[in-house]
N, CA, C and O atoms as a GROMACS GRO file, in nm:
protein
  396
    1MET      N    1   0.032  -0.148   0.021
    1MET     CA    2   0.018   0.004  -0.015
    1MET      C    3   0.071   0.118   0.013
    1MET      O    4   0.031   0.232  -0.010
    2GLN      N    5   0.198   0.066   0.080
    2GLN     CA    6   0.305   0.223   0.094
    2GLN      C    7   0.338   0.299  -0.045
    2GLN      O    8   0.340   0.414  -0.089
    3ARG      N    9   0.362   0.164  -0.090
    3ARG     CA   10   0.414   0.162  -0.263
    3ARG      C   11   0.422   0.266  -0.294
    3ARG      O   12   0.495   0.365  -0.298
    4LYS      N   13   0.253   0.197  -0.336
    4LYS     CA   14   0.158   0.227  -0.420
    4LYS      C   15   0.083   0.405  -0.414
    4LYS      O   16   0.030   0.486  -0.490
    5MET      N   17   0.118   0.394  -0.286
    5MET     CA   18   0.134   0.564  -0.283
    5MET      C   19   0.256   0.710  -0.297
    5MET      O   20   0.272   0.822  -0.346
    6ILE      N   21   0.329   0.587  -0.199
    6ILE     CA   22   0.413   0.695  -0.314
    6ILE      C   23   0.453   0.694  -0.485
    6ILE      O   24   0.517   0.782  -0.541
    7THR      N   25   0.410   0.600  -0.534
    7THR     CA   26   0.416   0.578  -0.724
    7THR      C   27   0.354   0.715  -0.717
    7THR      O   28   0.412   0.817  -0.756
    8ILE      N   29   0.169   0.706  -0.638
    8ILE     CA   30   0.082   0.818  -0.757
    8ILE      C   31   0.123   0.923  -0.690
    8ILE      O   32   0.069   1.019  -0.745
    9GLY      N   33   0.220   0.978  -0.556
    9GLY     CA   34   0.293   1.098  -0.534
    9GLY      C   35   0.422   1.157  -0.640
    9GLY      O   36   0.459   1.269  -0.676
   10ILE      N   37   0.468   1.000  -0.669
   10ILE     CA   38   0.551   1.141  -0.805
   10ILE      C   39   0.459   1.128  -0.901
   10ILE      O   40   0.423   1.239  -0.940
   11VAL      N   41   0.405   1.036  -0.958
   11VAL     CA   42   0.330   1.062  -1.090
   11VAL      C   43   0.271   1.193  -1.045
   11VAL      O   44   0.337   1.286  -1.091
   12ALA      N   45   0.160   1.236  -0.964
   12ALA     CA   46   0.135   1.365  -0.936
   12ALA      C   47   0.205   1.479  -0.933
   12ALA      O   48   0.162   1.594  -0.945
   13GLY      N   49   0.350   1.430  -0.910
   13GLY     CA   50   0.486   1.574  -0.908
   13GLY      C   51   0.461   1.630  -1.074
   13GLY      O   52   0.437   1.734  -1.136
   14VAL      N   53   0.499   1.409  -1.106
   14VAL     CA   54   0.548   1.519  -1.277
   14VAL      C   55   0.429   1.570  -1.301
   14VAL      O   56   0.444   1.672  -1.368
   15LEU      N   57   0.290   1.542  -1.271
   15LEU     CA   58   0.202   1.578  -1.394
   15LEU      C   59   0.207   1.698  -1.312
   15LEU      O   60   0.142   1.775  -1.382
   16ALA      N   61   0.236   1.752  -1.228
   16ALA     CA   62   0.259   1.931  -1.158
   16ALA      C   63   0.320   1.959  -1.253
   16ALA      O   64   0.269   2.026  -1.342
   17LEU      N   65   0.481   1.902  -1.263
   17LEU     CA   66   0.581   1.980  -1.355
   17LEU      C   67   0.543   2.005  -1.500
   17LEU      O   68   0.538   2.111  -1.563
   18VAL      N   69   0.507   1.825  -1.552
   18VAL     CA   70   0.454   1.878  -1.693
   18VAL      C   71   0.294   2.017  -1.706
   18VAL      O   72   0.253   2.038  -1.820
   19ALA      N   73   0.254   2.062  -1.636
   19ALA     CA   74   0.187   2.133  -1.593
   19ALA      C   75   0.222   2.212  -1.635
   19ALA      O   76   0.209   2.244  -1.753
   20GLY      N   77   0.311   2.306  -1.499
   20GLY     CA   78   0.442   2.367  -1.559
   20GLY      C   79   0.398   2.421  -1.675
   20GLY      O   80   0.321   2.497  -1.732
   21GLY      N   81   0.520   2.311  -1.684
   21GLY     CA   82   0.602   2.375  -1.810
   21GLY      C   83   0.470   2.382  -1.975
   21GLY      O   84   0.509   2.444  -2.074
   22LEU      N   85   0.330   2.314  -1.976
   22LEU     CA   86   0.262   2.382  -2.054
   22LEU      C   87   0.192   2.478  -2.083
   22LEU      O   88   0.143   2.522  -2.188
   23CYS      N   89   0.192   2.518  -1.938
   23CYS     CA   90   0.120   2.647  -1.939
   23CYS      C   91   0.237   2.806  -1.937
   23CYS      O   92   0.226   2.928  -1.953
   24LEU      N   93   0.334   2.714  -1.909
   24LEU     CA   94   0.504   2.867  -1.991
   24LEU      C   95   0.482   2.838  -2.128
   24LEU      O   96   0.478   2.946  -2.186
   25ALA      N   97   0.460   2.714  -2.231
   25ALA     CA   98   0.463   2.714  -2.348
   25ALA      C   99   0.340   2.755  -2.414
   25ALA      O  100   0.341   2.775  -2.535
   26GLN      N  101   0.220   2.771  -2.339
   26GLN     CA  102   0.107   2.788  -2.463
   26GLN      C  103   0.130   3.025  -2.517
   26GLN      O  104   0.199   3.114  -2.467
   27PRO      N  105   0.088   3.024  -2.566
   27PRO     CA  106   0.126   3.207  -2.633
   27PRO      C  107   0.006   3.284  -2.542
   27PRO      O  108  -0.101   3.238  -2.502
   28PRO      N  109   0.048   3.381  -2.530
   28PRO     CA  110  -0.090   3.456  -2.458
   28PRO      C  111  -0.185   3.452  -2.546
   28PRO      O  112  -0.183   3.432  -2.667
   29GLN      N  113  -0.345   3.491  -2.402
   29GLN     CA  114  -0.477   3.502  -2.474
   29GLN      C  115  -0.496   3.676  -2.510
   29GLN      O  116  -0.434   3.773  -2.466
   30GLY      N  117  -0.580   3.669  -2.582
   30GLY     CA  118  -0.626   3.810  -2.582
   30GLY      C  119  -0.493   3.942  -2.549
   30GLY      O  120  -0.372   3.927  -2.529
   31GLY      N  121  -0.581   4.073  -2.554
   31GLY     CA  122  -0.503   4.189  -2.627
   31GLY      C  123  -0.393   4.197  -2.603
   31GLY      O  124  -0.327   4.245  -2.695
   32GLY      N  125  -0.292   4.147  -2.440
   32GLY     CA  126  -0.202   4.228  -2.395
   32GLY      C  127  -0.138   4.103  -2.280
   32GLY      O  128  -0.187   3.990  -2.268
   33PRO      N  129  -0.040   4.148  -2.218
   33PRO     CA  130   0.062   3.963  -2.221
   33PRO      C  131   0.020   3.976  -2.076
   33PRO      O  132   0.116   3.987  -2.000
   34GLY      N  133  -0.122   3.977  -2.008
   34GLY     CA  134  -0.175   3.899  -1.908
   34GLY      C  135  -0.303   3.839  -2.000
   34GLY      O  136  -0.366   3.738  -1.970
   35GLY      N  137  -0.326   3.917  -2.109
   35GLY     CA  138  -0.501   3.841  -2.125
   35GLY      C  139  -0.559   3.984  -2.221
   35GLY      O  140  -0.504   4.068  -2.292
   36PRO      N  141  -0.694   3.959  -2.179
   36PRO     CA  142  -0.736   4.120  -2.239
   36PRO      C  143  -0.711   4.216  -2.199
   36PRO      O  144  -0.725   4.207  -2.077
   37GLY      N  145  -0.675   4.325  -2.231
   37GLY     CA  146  -0.679   4.389  -2.175
   37GLY      C  147  -0.530   4.455  -2.090
   37GLY      O  148  -0.504   4.551  -2.018
   38GLY      N  149  -0.451   4.328  -2.156
   38GLY     CA  150  -0.344   4.331  -2.029
   38GLY      C  151  -0.371   4.295  -1.884
   38GLY      O  152  -0.267   4.263  -1.827
   39GLN      N  153  -0.469   4.290  -1.816
   39GLN     CA  154  -0.486   4.246  -1.683
   39GLN      C  155  -0.492   4.058  -1.711
   39GLN      O  156  -0.544   3.980  -1.791
   40PHE      N  157  -0.376   4.050  -1.551
   40PHE     CA  158  -0.288   3.936  -1.518
   40PHE      C  159  -0.485   3.834  -1.443
   40PHE      O  160  -0.549   3.905  -1.367
   41ASP      N  161  -0.510   3.776  -1.456
   41ASP     CA  162  -0.597   3.673  -1.421
   41ASP      C  163  -0.564   3.602  -1.356
   41ASP      O  164  -0.588   3.506  -1.430
   42PRO      N  165  -0.520   3.552  -1.260
   42PRO     CA  166  -0.477   3.420  -1.206
   42PRO      C  167  -0.586   3.282  -1.189
   42PRO      O  168  -0.579   3.160  -1.169
   43ALA      N  169  -0.658   3.355  -1.205
   43ALA     CA  170  -0.853   3.201  -1.217
   43ALA      C  171  -0.817   3.207  -1.316
   43ALA      O  172  -0.702   3.173  -1.343
   44GLN      N  173  -0.885   3.245  -1.388
   44GLN     CA  174  -0.854   3.190  -1.588
   44GLN      C  175  -0.764   3.155  -1.617
   44GLN      O  176  -0.774   3.078  -1.713
   45MET      N  177  -0.606   3.181  -1.560
   45MET     CA  178  -0.498   3.098  -1.580
   45MET      C  179  -0.468   2.969  -1.562
   45MET      O  180  -0.391   2.886  -1.610
   46ARG      N  181  -0.563   2.974  -1.467
   46ARG     CA  182  -0.569   2.803  -1.311
   46ARG      C  183  -0.676   2.750  -1.403
   46ARG      O  184  -0.647   2.647  -1.464
   47GLN      N  185  -0.796   2.804  -1.422
   47GLN     CA  186  -0.924   2.735  -1.552
   47GLN      C  187  -0.823   2.700  -1.670
   47GLN      O  188  -0.833   2.577  -1.673
   48ARG      N  189  -0.778   2.717  -1.719
   48ARG     CA  190  -0.721   2.745  -1.870
   48ARG      C  191  -0.610   2.597  -1.816
   48ARG      O  192  -0.613   2.483  -1.861
   49MET      N  193  -0.567   2.625  -1.764
   49MET     CA  194  -0.448   2.493  -1.697
   49MET      C  195  -0.554   2.368  -1.692
   49MET      O  196  -0.540   2.269  -1.764
   50MET      N  197  -0.650   2.382  -1.607
   50MET     CA  198  -0.700   2.239  -1.562
   50MET      C  199  -0.832   2.193  -1.671
   50MET      O  200  -0.895   2.088  -1.665
   51ASP      N  201  -0.850   2.300  -1.764
   51ASP     CA  202  -0.896   2.250  -1.929
   51ASP      C  203  -0.830   2.144  -1.966
   51ASP      O  204  -0.859   2.025  -1.981
   52ASN      N  205  -0.683   2.244  -1.984
   52ASN     CA  206  -0.533   2.140  -2.086
   52ASN      C  207  -0.508   2.039  -2.009
   52ASN      O  208  -0.445   1.943  -2.053
   53TRP      N  209  -0.538   2.042  -1.926
   53TRP     CA  210  -0.469   1.884  -1.793
   53TRP      C  211  -0.589   1.781  -1.857
   53TRP      O  212  -0.568   1.695  -1.942
   54LYS      N  213  -0.733   1.814  -1.787
   54LYS     CA  214  -0.840   1.798  -1.842
   54LYS      C  215  -0.857   1.668  -1.998
   54LYS      O  216  -0.903   1.555  -2.007
   55GLN      N  217  -0.790   1.765  -2.099
   55GLN     CA  218  -0.823   1.679  -2.228
   55GLN      C  219  -0.682   1.669  -2.289
   55GLN      O  220  -0.682   1.662  -2.412
   56GLN      N  221  -0.592   1.667  -2.244
   56GLN     CA  222  -0.461   1.579  -2.249
   56GLN      C  223  -0.464   1.418  -2.168
   56GLN      O  224  -0.441   1.308  -2.219
   57LEU      N  225  -0.500   1.448  -2.037
   57LEU     CA  226  -0.530   1.325  -1.976
   57LEU      C  227  -0.652   1.219  -2.033
   57LEU      O  228  -0.645   1.098  -2.011
   58GLY      N  229  -0.764   1.279  -2.109
   58GLY     CA  230  -0.826   1.239  -2.193
   58GLY      C  231  -0.955   1.196  -2.058
   58GLY      O  232  -1.026   1.097  -2.067
   59ALA      N  233  -0.958   1.262  -1.980
   59ALA     CA  234  -1.037   1.203  -1.878
   59ALA      C  235  -1.239   1.315  -1.879
   59ALA      O  236  -1.291   1.426  -1.885
   60ASP      N  237  -1.264   1.179  -1.868
   60ASP     CA  238  -1.418   1.217  -1.892
   60ASP      C  239  -1.459   1.302  -1.734
   60ASP      O  240  -1.380   1.318  -1.641
   61ASP      N  241  -1.600   1.345  -1.738
   61ASP     CA  242  -1.624   1.437  -1.628
   61ASP      C  243  -1.639   1.396  -1.502
   61ASP      O  244  -1.614   1.478  -1.413
   62ASP      N  245  -1.687   1.253  -1.464
   62ASP     CA  246  -1.681   1.214  -1.366
   62ASP      C  247  -1.558   1.122  -1.335
   62ASP      O  248  -1.556   1.052  -1.234
   63ALA      N  249  -1.453   1.124  -1.430
   63ALA     CA  250  -1.298   1.050  -1.387
   63ALA      C  251  -1.264   1.238  -1.328
   63ALA      O  252  -1.271   1.257  -1.207
   64TRP      N  253  -1.244   1.314  -1.385
   64TRP     CA  254  -1.269   1.471  -1.426
   64TRP      C  255  -1.234   1.479  -1.263
   64TRP      O  256  -1.117   1.503  -1.235
   65LYS      N  257  -1.317   1.462  -1.170
   65LYS     CA  258  -1.421   1.517  -1.027
   65LYS      C  259  -1.250   1.418  -0.938
   65LYS      O  260  -1.161   1.480  -0.879
   66VAL      N  261  -1.252   1.322  -0.950
   66VAL     CA  262  -1.140   1.310  -0.851
   66VAL      C  263  -1.030   1.287  -0.956
   66VAL      O  264  -0.988   1.172  -0.940
   67ILE      N  265  -0.955   1.361  -1.073
   67ILE     CA  266  -0.896   1.352  -1.033
   67ILE      C  267  -0.863   1.507  -0.988
   67ILE      O  268  -0.828   1.528  -0.872
   68GLU      N  269  -0.874   1.614  -1.083
   68GLU     CA  270  -0.880   1.751  -0.967
   68GLU      C  271  -0.851   1.749  -0.852
   68GLU      O  272  -0.736   1.718  -0.821
   69PRO      N  273  -0.926   1.775  -0.775
   69PRO     CA  274  -0.906   1.779  -0.653
   69PRO      C  275  -0.736   1.778  -0.637
   69PRO      O  276  -0.652   1.868  -0.632
   70ARG      N  277  -0.730   1.619  -0.630
   70ARG     CA  278  -0.548   1.564  -0.626
   70ARG      C  279  -0.484   1.660  -0.674
   70ARG      O  280  -0.413   1.727  -0.600
   71LEU      N  281  -0.497   1.692  -0.834
   71LEU     CA  282  -0.401   1.807  -0.918
   71LEU      C  283  -0.435   1.946  -0.881
   71LEU      O  284  -0.351   2.030  -0.915
   72THR      N  285  -0.492   1.970  -0.846
   72THR     CA  286  -0.517   2.087  -0.734
   72THR      C  287  -0.414   2.143  -0.640
   72THR      O  288  -0.320   2.222  -0.631
   73LYS      N  289  -0.503   2.032  -0.560
   73LYS     CA  290  -0.275   2.012  -0.420
   73LYS      C  291  -0.203   1.964  -0.453
   73LYS      O  292  -0.106   1.975  -0.378
   74VAL      N  293  -0.182   1.889  -0.560
   74VAL     CA  294  -0.045   1.856  -0.534
   74VAL      C  295   0.019   1.985  -0.650
   74VAL      O  296   0.142   1.984  -0.663
   75MET      N  297  -0.038   2.063  -0.707
   75MET     CA  298   0.012   2.177  -0.806
   75MET      C  299   0.028   2.326  -0.672
   75MET      O  300   0.092   2.430  -0.679
   76GLU      N  301  -0.044   2.282  -0.587
   76GLU     CA  302   0.005   2.419  -0.462
   76GLU      C  303   0.089   2.390  -0.410
   76GLU      O  304   0.178   2.472  -0.389
   77LEU      N  305   0.099   2.244  -0.359
   77LEU     CA  306   0.226   2.194  -0.249
   77LEU      C  307   0.382   2.241  -0.348
   77LEU      O  308   0.489   2.284  -0.305
   78ASN      N  309   0.343   2.215  -0.474
   78ASN     CA  310   0.460   2.286  -0.629
   78ASN      C  311   0.527   2.419  -0.559
   78ASN      O  312   0.640   2.454  -0.524
   79ARG      N  313   0.375   2.484  -0.560
   79ARG     CA  314   0.409   2.661  -0.600
   79ARG      C  315   0.476   2.677  -0.428
   79ARG      O  316   0.585   2.734  -0.426
   80GLN      N  317   0.416   2.631  -0.283
   80GLN     CA  318   0.478   2.668  -0.203
   80GLN      C  319   0.603   2.627  -0.190
   80GLN      O  320   0.683   2.700  -0.131
   81THR      N  321   0.642   2.511  -0.240
   81THR     CA  322   0.777   2.437  -0.227
   81THR      C  323   0.899   2.534  -0.300
   81THR      O  324   0.992   2.592  -0.244
   82MET      N  325   0.866   2.531  -0.446
   82MET     CA  326   0.906   2.608  -0.488
   82MET      C  327   0.949   2.821  -0.507
   82MET      O  328   1.009   2.893  -0.587
   83MET      N  329   0.870   2.835  -0.376
   83MET     CA  330   0.815   2.969  -0.301
   83MET      C  331   0.938   2.958  -0.165
   83MET      O  332   1.022   3.047  -0.153
   84GLY      N  333   0.935   2.875  -0.099
   84GLY     CA  334   1.020   2.839  -0.024
   84GLY      C  335   1.174   2.825  -0.047
   84GLY      O  336   1.269   2.807   0.029
   85ARG      N  337   1.166   2.835  -0.136
   85ARG     CA  338   1.312   2.794  -0.245
   85ARG      C  339   1.356   2.893  -0.228
   85ARG      O  340   1.468   2.915  -0.182
   86GLY      N  341   1.247   3.004  -0.276
   86GLY     CA  342   1.306   3.155  -0.322
   86GLY      C  343   1.253   3.182  -0.462
   86GLY      O  344   1.274   3.294  -0.508
   87GLY      N  345   1.188   3.094  -0.534
   87GLY     CA  346   1.154   3.051  -0.686
   87GLY      C  347   1.213   3.026  -0.756
   87GLY      O  348   1.292   2.952  -0.697
   88MET      N  349   1.254   3.031  -0.893
   88MET     CA  350   1.391   3.010  -0.948
   88MET      C  351   1.489   3.047  -0.906
   88MET      O  352   1.579   2.973  -0.866
   89PHE      N  353   1.493   3.242  -0.905
   89PHE     CA  354   1.617   3.241  -0.851
   89PHE      C  355   1.669   3.179  -0.687
   89PHE      O  356   1.789   3.152  -0.680
   90GLY      N  357   1.592   3.160  -0.568
   90GLY     CA  358   1.660   3.065  -0.527
   90GLY      C  359   1.733   3.002  -0.531
   90GLY      O  360   1.848   3.008  -0.487
   91MET      N  361   1.670   2.913  -0.597
   91MET     CA  362   1.763   2.774  -0.644
   91MET      C  363   1.874   2.768  -0.727
   91MET      O  364   1.946   2.670  -0.711
   92PHE      N  365   1.919   2.882  -0.847
   92PHE     CA  366   2.005   2.884  -0.907
   92PHE      C  367   2.034   2.983  -0.853
   92PHE      O  368   2.100   2.930  -0.763
   93GLY      N  369   2.041   3.109  -0.828
   93GLY     CA  370   2.100   3.221  -0.792
   93GLY      C  371   2.114   3.284  -0.943
   93GLY      O  372   2.118   3.227  -1.052
   94PRO      N  373   2.118   3.442  -0.905
   94PRO     CA  374   2.106   3.556  -1.067
   94PRO      C  375   2.189   3.509  -1.131
   94PRO      O  376   2.179   3.553  -1.246
   95ARG      N  377   2.306   3.411  -1.118
   95ARG     CA  378   2.416   3.396  -1.212
   95ARG      C  379   2.479   3.259  -1.265
   95ARG      O  380   2.583   3.246  -1.330
   96GLY      N  381   2.376   3.144  -1.216
   96GLY     CA  382   2.379   3.042  -1.228
   96GLY      C  383   2.355   2.936  -1.134
   96GLY      O  384   2.296   2.970  -1.031
   97MET      N  385   2.406   2.749  -1.153
   97MET     CA  386   2.368   2.732  -1.039
   97MET      C  387   2.472   2.720  -0.930
   97MET      O  388   2.585   2.747  -0.969
   98ARG      N  389   2.460   2.689  -0.815
   98ARG     CA  390   2.535   2.721  -0.691
   98ARG      C  391   2.624   2.585  -0.715
   98ARG      O  392   2.613   2.490  -0.791
   99THR      N  393   2.697   2.615  -0.637
   99THR     CA  394   2.804   2.532  -0.564
   99THR      C  395   2.840   2.447  -0.468
   99THR      O  396   2.957   2.410  -0.458
   0.00000   0.00000   0.00000
């Protein structure tokens, strides 16, 4: 049972990292850098990201009801972990990887 939970955790972590990469790879929607009129809407970005995940996984509505809360939790934990490390600059620093 513990091995199954570890496997699920690893898969969920990988999915969260891939989701972040897919979000970065998407061209901006609307009229400006953050969306229509140049306004950044985090809720709209999260919804687009979740819609994209649902499509990529080929999940129907019933399966998505189970997957979405778990994926949201993993992504939130990943975000908190990155913020605790100072984001990207905390890990690599402004001049490259720390030694």
